[in-house]
C-alpha positions as CSV (number, residue, x, y, z in Angstrom):
1,X,-13.3,28.4,-2.5
2,X,-13.4,25.3,-0.4
3,X,-10.4,22.9,-0.8
4,X,-11.1,19.2,-0.4
5,X,-8.3,16.7,0.1
6,X,-9.3,13.1,-0.5
7,X,-7.3,10.0,0.4
8,X,-7.7,6.2,0.8
9,X,-8.4,4.8,-2.6
10,X,-6.5,1.9,-4.1
11,X,-6.7,-1.7,-5.4
12,X,-8.4,-4.3,-3.3
13,X,-9.6,-7.8,-3.8
14,X,-13.3,-8.7,-3.9
15,X,-14.6,-8.9,-0.3
16,X,-12.0,-6.6,0.9
17,X,-12.3,-3.2,2.6
18,X,-11.1,0.4,2.1
19,X,-11.7,3.6,4.0
20,X,-11.9,6.9,2.1
21,X,-11.3,10.3,3.8
22,X,-12.1,13.8,2.7
23,X,-10.9,16.9,4.7
24,X,-12.4,20.3,4.0
25,X,-10.6,23.6,4.4
26,X,-13.5,25.6,5.8
27,X,-15.0,26.2,9.2
28,X,-17.1,23.3,10.4
29,X,-19.9,25.7,11.2
30,X,-20.2,26.5,7.5
31,X,-20.7,22.9,6.3
32,X,-24.2,21.7,5.7
33,X,-23.7,18.3,4.1
34,X,-20.9,16.0,3.1
35,X,-21.0,13.1,0.8
36,X,-19.4,10.7,-1.6
37,X,-20.3,10.1,-5.3
38,X,-18.7,7.7,-7.8
39,X,-18.3,7.5,-11.5
40,X,-17.5,4.3,-13.3
41,X,-16.2,4.3,-16.9
42,X,-19.0,5.0,-19.3
43,X,-21.5,5.7,-16.6
44,X,-23.0,8.8,-14.9
45,X,-21.8,10.1,-11.6
46,X,-24.0,8.7,-8.8
47,X,-24.6,9.3,-5.2
48,X,-23.0,6.7,-2.9
49,X,-23.7,8.2,0.5
50,X,-24.3,11.5,2.2
51,X,-24.4,12.8,5.8
52,X,-25.9,16.1,7.0
53,X,-24.6,18.4,9.8
54,X,-27.1,16.8,12.1
55,X,-25.9,13.3,11.3
56,X,-28.7,12.0,9.1
57,X,-27.4,9.6,6.4
58,X,-28.5,8.6,3.0
59,X,-27.2,5.6,1.0
60,X,-27.5,4.2,-2.5
61,X,-29.4,0.9,-2.4
62,X,-26.4,-0.8,-4.0
63,X,-24.2,-0.1,-1.0
64,X,-26.6,-0.3,1.9
65,X,-25.3,-2.7,4.6
66,X,-21.8,-2.6,3.1
67,X,-20.7,1.1,3.3
68,X,-20.8,3.4,6.2
69,X,-20.5,7.2,6.0
70,X,-19.4,9.2,9.0
71,X,-18.0,12.6,9.8
72,X,-15.7,14.3,12.3
73,X,-16.9,17.9,12.7
74,X,-13.8,18.9,14.7
75,X,-11.5,17.7,11.9
76,X,-14.0,18.8,9.1
77,X,-13.6,15.4,7.6
78,X,-16.0,12.9,6.1
79,X,-15.2,9.2,5.9
80,X,-16.5,6.3,3.8
81,X,-15.9,2.8,5.2
82,X,-16.4,0.3,2.4
83,X,-16.7,-3.3,3.3
84,X,-17.5,-6.4,1.2
85,X,-16.3,-4.7,-1.9
86,X,-17.4,-6.0,-5.2
87,X,-16.0,-5.5,-8.7
88,X,-19.0,-3.3,-9.6
89,X,-17.8,-0.9,-6.9
90,X,-14.9,0.0,-9.1
91,X,-15.0,3.7,-9.9
92,X,-13.5,7.1,-9.2
93,X,-14.9,8.3,-5.9
94,X,-15.5,12.0,-5.4
95,X,-16.1,13.9,-2.2
96,X,-18.8,16.6,-2.3
97,X,-19.4,19.2,0.3
98,X,-22.2,21.7,0.5
99,X,-21.3,24.8,2.5
100,X,-22.3,28.4,2.9
101,X,-20.1,29.0,-0.2
102,X,-21.9,26.5,-2.3
103,X,-21.0,23.1,-3.7
104,X,-17.4,21.9,-3.8
105,X,-16.0,18.7,-5.3
106,X,-12.8,16.8,-4.5
107,X,-10.4,15.7,-7.2
108,X,-11.4,12.1,-7.0
109,X,-9.7,8.9,-5.9
110,X,-9.7,5.7,-7.8
111,X,-11.1,2.5,-6.2
112,X,-10.5,-0.7,-8.1
113,X,-11.9,-4.0,-6.9
114,X,-10.3,-6.9,-8.7
115,X,-8.7,-10.2,-8.1
């Protein structure tokens, strides 16, 4: 079982920034892909951004140009830098990691964008 520890959520005003972090308790060599999903009240969970072990990235259209995903393989950590936040970005953000052991999810961190 892979343990994922998320941090960085909170309350921010529209136009503000937050950085989410997710650290995995598994060898970096065992990690294929790391990513972030989000789920707003009454909506399905959706992909926000993902990054492969080779550094290829994929973003939801709604966050392109505002969010940046990155990873530190030595620290087994994935980051999501969120800029120009909008109220519609409000959701619980979940880290997801695909490893040799399968798919693991973090516990979720709340991001609220409101004035």
